[in-house]
C-alpha positions as CSV (number, residue, x, y, z in Angstrom):
1,X,75.3,-51.5,83.1
2,X,77.1,-54.8,82.7
3,X,76.0,-57.9,84.4
4,X,77.9,-61.1,85.1
5,X,81.0,-61.4,82.9
6,X,84.0,-63.8,82.7
7,X,87.6,-63.1,81.5
8,X,90.2,-65.5,80.3
9,X,93.2,-65.9,82.5
10,X,96.2,-67.6,80.9
11,X,97.5,-69.1,84.1
12,X,94.3,-70.1,85.9
13,X,90.6,-70.7,85.4
14,X,88.4,-67.9,84.0
15,X,88.0,-64.9,86.4
16,X,84.7,-63.3,87.1
17,X,84.7,-59.5,86.5
18,X,82.6,-57.3,88.8
19,X,79.3,-56.0,87.7
20,X,79.0,-52.3,87.3
21,X,76.8,-49.4,86.3
22,X,78.4,-46.5,84.6
23,X,76.2,-43.4,83.9
24,X,77.2,-41.3,80.9
25,X,75.7,-37.9,79.8
26,X,76.1,-35.8,76.7
27,X,74.7,-32.6,75.3
28,X,75.3,-30.5,72.2
29,X,74.0,-26.9,71.5
30,X,73.8,-25.7,67.9
31,X,74.4,-22.0,67.6
32,X,73.8,-22.1,63.8
33,X,74.1,-24.7,60.9
34,X,77.8,-24.3,61.3
35,X,78.8,-23.7,64.9
36,X,78.1,-25.9,67.9
37,X,79.5,-26.7,71.4
38,X,79.3,-30.0,73.2
39,X,80.0,-31.6,76.6
40,X,80.2,-35.3,77.5
41,X,80.4,-36.6,81.1
42,X,81.5,-40.3,81.4
43,X,81.2,-42.4,84.5
44,X,79.2,-39.7,86.5
45,X,79.1,-41.9,89.6
46,X,82.9,-42.4,89.5
47,X,82.5,-46.2,89.9
48,X,85.8,-48.2,89.6
49,X,85.5,-51.1,87.1
50,X,87.3,-53.1,84.5
51,X,85.6,-53.6,81.1
52,X,88.4,-56.0,80.1
53,X,90.6,-58.0,82.6
54,X,93.5,-55.9,84.0
55,X,92.4,-52.8,82.0
56,X,90.7,-50.4,84.5
57,X,88.5,-47.7,83.0
58,X,88.7,-44.1,83.9
59,X,86.6,-43.0,86.8
60,X,84.8,-39.7,86.3
61,X,85.9,-37.8,83.3
62,X,84.6,-35.0,81.1
63,X,85.2,-33.8,77.5
64,X,84.0,-30.5,76.1
65,X,84.6,-28.9,72.8
66,X,83.4,-26.8,69.9
67,X,82.7,-27.7,66.3
68,X,82.6,-25.7,63.1
69,X,81.1,-27.3,60.0
70,X,81.9,-26.1,56.5
């Protein structure tokens, strides 16, 4: 969650960015000392926000994968 924030604007006074609450989840399952799988869910609620002025973040997105450790 981010509260009240301000961004510089080169042509005007500072601009107030909207407050937001982004919920992220992640999990990993270890099959053994060497093999695991994971999933990460970002912005579960799909809220639209800008962390930096004029750079919108992704809405809901998910990343999954597997890992092998030597």
